[in-house]
Residue, then its C-alpha position, 0 to 999 in steps of 0.5 A: p329892474f325898474g318895473k320892466d317886464t322880464t318874462c321874455f328876458s334872454t341872455l341876448d339882453a343881459s349885461g355881464s353883471t346880469s349874466q353873472a347874477g343869473n348864473i348864481l341863481e341857476a346854481m342855487e336852484m340846482g342845489t349848489n353848496v359852493l361857488l368858485v369865483d375868479e375876479d378876473t372873469c367877473a363883471t366889476n359892478f357885480m362884484i363891488r361898488d365903491d363909495k364914489m360910485v354909490q355917490l354918483v349913482a344912487p342905490d335906487k337907480e342901480p338895479i344890481t346888488p354887489f355880490v360883496r353885500k350878498v355873499r355872507s347871507m348866502y352862506e348864513e341863510h342858504g349854506i352856500s360857501s364862496i371861494l373867491v380868487i381876488g387880486g384887486s379888491g380888499d372889500y371881501f376881507d370884511v366878509a371872509d371867514t378865511v383869507v389866504m395869500m399866495d407867496c412864492y407858490k406857497c399858500l399862507d393863511v393871513 
């Protein structure tokens, strides 16, 4: 990012969002066809960027592309499905094929 040399980049240098992106790339290189993602253990700025943050930090100053902007193309171009457990962001509804909700320990197709 930003023209920095990454040939000697290591996890000691990585933020949570960079680590998460790296993990997904490693899974893709291993040939995965599904990603299981729990929002509670994810870096927020990796998962989403709301309009206020886009206004504050211009896209050309932000090296991280939120997963919400890549999840659909990962399926369409690479055949990688994603199953996300999310309780704090409805941004993924627009790119989801199916949304299920837990209600009183029952799974509902909403």
